NUBAGU-625359 format. One record per residue (C-alpha): residue number from 1; x, y, z. Coordinates in nm, 4 decimals, padded with zeros to 6 digits. Each point is the difference from the previous one (the first is absolute). Example, Ala and Ser with C-alpha at 12.3 -4.5 7.8 and 13.67 -1.06 7.14 Angstrom:
<atoms>
<atom seq="1" X="01.2300" Y="-00.4500" Z="00.7800"/>
<atom seq="2" X="00.1370" Y="00.3440" Z="-00.0660"/>
</atoms>
This chain:
<atoms>
<atom seq="1" X="03.8606" Y="08.3766" Z="01.0563"/>
<atom seq="2" X="00.1819" Y="00.3201" Z="-00.1160"/>
<atom seq="3" X="-00.0264" Y="-00.0407" Z="-00.3746"/>
<atom seq="4" X="-00.1360" Y="00.2889" Z="-00.1998"/>
<atom seq="5" X="-00.0013" Y="-00.0818" Z="-00.3833"/>
<atom seq="6" X="00.0759" Y="00.3038" Z="-00.2339"/>
<atom seq="7" X="-00.1886" Y="00.0877" Z="-00.3136"/>
<atom seq="8" X="-00.1464" Y="-00.3355" Z="-00.1792"/>
<atom seq="9" X="00.1475" Y="-00.2494" Z="00.2510"/>
<atom seq="10" X="-00.1738" Y="-00.2609" Z="00.1806"/>
<atom seq="11" X="00.1108" Y="-00.2096" Z="00.2877"/>
<atom seq="12" X="-00.1007" Y="-00.3594" Z="-00.0001"/>
<atom seq="13" X="00.0489" Y="-00.3185" Z="00.2100"/>
<atom seq="14" X="00.0043" Y="-00.3467" Z="-00.1380"/>
<atom seq="15" X="-00.3214" Y="-00.2160" Z="00.0719"/>
<atom seq="16" X="00.0671" Y="-00.3281" Z="00.1909"/>
<atom seq="17" X="-00.0374" Y="-00.3309" Z="-00.2057"/>
<atom seq="18" X="-00.0681" Y="-00.3038" Z="00.2254"/>
<atom seq="19" X="-00.2005" Y="-00.2985" Z="-00.0258"/>
<atom seq="20" X="-00.0762" Y="-00.2532" Z="00.2620"/>
<atom seq="21" X="-00.0395" Y="-00.3576" Z="-00.0701"/>
<atom seq="22" X="-00.2839" Y="-00.1926" Z="00.2036"/>
<atom seq="23" X="00.2626" Y="-00.1120" Z="00.2231"/>
<atom seq="24" X="00.0828" Y="00.3664" Z="00.1027"/>
<atom seq="25" X="00.3426" Y="-00.0127" Z="-00.1867"/>
<atom seq="26" X="00.0578" Y="00.3395" Z="-00.1479"/>
<atom seq="27" X="00.1464" Y="00.0139" Z="-00.3577"/>
<atom seq="28" X="00.1435" Y="00.2946" Z="-00.1341"/>
<atom seq="29" X="-00.0085" Y="00.0962" Z="-00.3527"/>
<atom seq="30" X="00.1971" Y="00.2360" Z="-00.2380"/>
<atom seq="31" X="-00.0818" Y="00.3389" Z="00.0977"/>
<atom seq="32" X="-00.2997" Y="00.1373" Z="-00.1705"/>
<atom seq="33" X="00.0442" Y="00.3547" Z="-00.1522"/>
<atom seq="34" X="-00.3173" Y="00.1284" Z="00.1684"/>
<atom seq="35" X="00.0489" Y="00.2675" Z="00.2518"/>
<atom seq="36" X="-00.1751" Y="00.2257" Z="00.2398"/>
<atom seq="37" X="00.0188" Y="00.3733" Z="-00.0434"/>
<atom seq="38" X="00.1358" Y="00.1409" Z="00.3236"/>
<atom seq="39" X="00.0667" Y="00.3794" Z="-00.1045"/>
<atom seq="40" X="-00.0766" Y="00.2031" Z="-00.2965"/>
<atom seq="41" X="00.1817" Y="00.3032" Z="-00.1249"/>
<atom seq="42" X="-00.1928" Y="00.3240" Z="-00.0923"/>
<atom seq="43" X="00.0268" Y="-00.0115" Z="-00.3770"/>
<atom seq="44" X="00.0460" Y="00.3430" Z="-00.1764"/>
<atom seq="45" X="00.2293" Y="00.0547" Z="-00.2693"/>
<atom seq="46" X="00.2289" Y="-00.2586" Z="-00.1190"/>
<atom seq="47" X="00.2313" Y="00.0321" Z="-00.2985"/>
<atom seq="48" X="-00.2310" Y="00.2916" Z="-00.1117"/>
<atom seq="49" X="-00.3150" Y="-00.2070" Z="00.0117"/>
<atom seq="50" X="-00.2731" Y="00.0241" Z="00.2589"/>
<atom seq="51" X="-00.0255" Y="-00.3301" Z="00.1919"/>
<atom seq="52" X="-00.3349" Y="-00.0702" Z="00.1841"/>
<atom seq="53" X="00.0715" Y="-00.2973" Z="00.2667"/>
<atom seq="54" X="-00.2448" Y="-00.3075" Z="-00.0907"/>
<atom seq="55" X="00.0874" Y="-00.1874" Z="00.3079"/>
<atom seq="56" X="-00.0531" Y="00.0543" Z="00.3527"/>
<atom seq="57" X="00.1157" Y="-00.1690" Z="00.3423"/>
<atom seq="58" X="-00.1479" Y="-00.3223" Z="00.0731"/>
<atom seq="59" X="-00.0317" Y="-00.1100" Z="-00.3905"/>
<atom seq="60" X="00.1147" Y="-00.3065" Z="-00.1058"/>
<atom seq="61" X="00.2433" Y="00.0183" Z="-00.3389"/>
<atom seq="62" X="00.2025" Y="-00.1899" Z="-00.2270"/>
<atom seq="63" X="00.3427" Y="00.1534" Z="-00.0866"/>
<atom seq="64" X="00.2847" Y="-00.1306" Z="-00.2374"/>
<atom seq="65" X="00.2131" Y="-00.2802" Z="00.1420"/>
<atom seq="66" X="00.3183" Y="00.2333" Z="-00.0112"/>
<atom seq="67" X="-00.1423" Y="00.3547" Z="00.0481"/>
<atom seq="68" X="00.0758" Y="00.2404" Z="00.2561"/>
<atom seq="69" X="00.2290" Y="00.0146" Z="00.2888"/>
<atom seq="70" X="00.0080" Y="-00.1929" Z="00.3117"/>
<atom seq="71" X="00.0455" Y="00.1561" Z="00.3381"/>
<atom seq="72" X="00.0024" Y="-00.1413" Z="00.3442"/>
<atom seq="73" X="-00.1502" Y="00.2139" Z="00.2921"/>
<atom seq="74" X="-00.0574" Y="-00.1372" Z="00.3453"/>
<atom seq="75" X="00.0680" Y="-00.3603" Z="-00.0880"/>
<atom seq="76" X="-00.2712" Y="00.0091" Z="-00.2978"/>
<atom seq="77" X="00.0944" Y="00.0141" Z="-00.3629"/>
<atom seq="78" X="-00.1923" Y="00.2452" Z="-00.2244"/>
<atom seq="79" X="00.0262" Y="00.0557" Z="-00.3928"/>
<atom seq="80" X="-00.0047" Y="00.3673" Z="-00.1198"/>
<atom seq="81" X="-00.1383" Y="00.0240" Z="-00.3762"/>
<atom seq="82" X="-00.1389" Y="00.2505" Z="-00.2358"/>
<atom seq="83" X="-00.3656" Y="-00.0015" Z="-00.0589"/>
<atom seq="84" X="00.0468" Y="-00.1001" Z="-00.3578"/>
<atom seq="85" X="00.1907" Y="-00.3167" Z="00.1179"/>
<atom seq="86" X="-00.2971" Y="-00.1436" Z="00.1513"/>
<atom seq="87" X="-00.2226" Y="-00.2189" Z="-00.2547"/>
<atom seq="88" X="-00.3277" Y="-00.0382" Z="00.1836"/>
<atom seq="89" X="-00.2070" Y="00.0360" Z="00.2895"/>
<atom seq="90" X="-00.1520" Y="-00.3233" Z="00.1440"/>
<atom seq="91" X="-00.3601" Y="00.0410" Z="00.0692"/>
</atoms>
């Protein structure tokens, strides 16, 4: 991947939501708003305020349903959001 987010931007990839029945049938559900952090920008000064990046690559996070910008790269779909659009880190 060649995405390098700027300032307080974070590149996210949606996690898959699947359940299997006892018989092996895969049930797909509505897409969750849980993402994996792929790449994090450097932070720094944003709108005159110092921004320290709180998330890191590999974190699972919850982001707003309609936040960010979706992009497709190499057949994969990613969402680019500001760190402030991330609501929580899933531990």
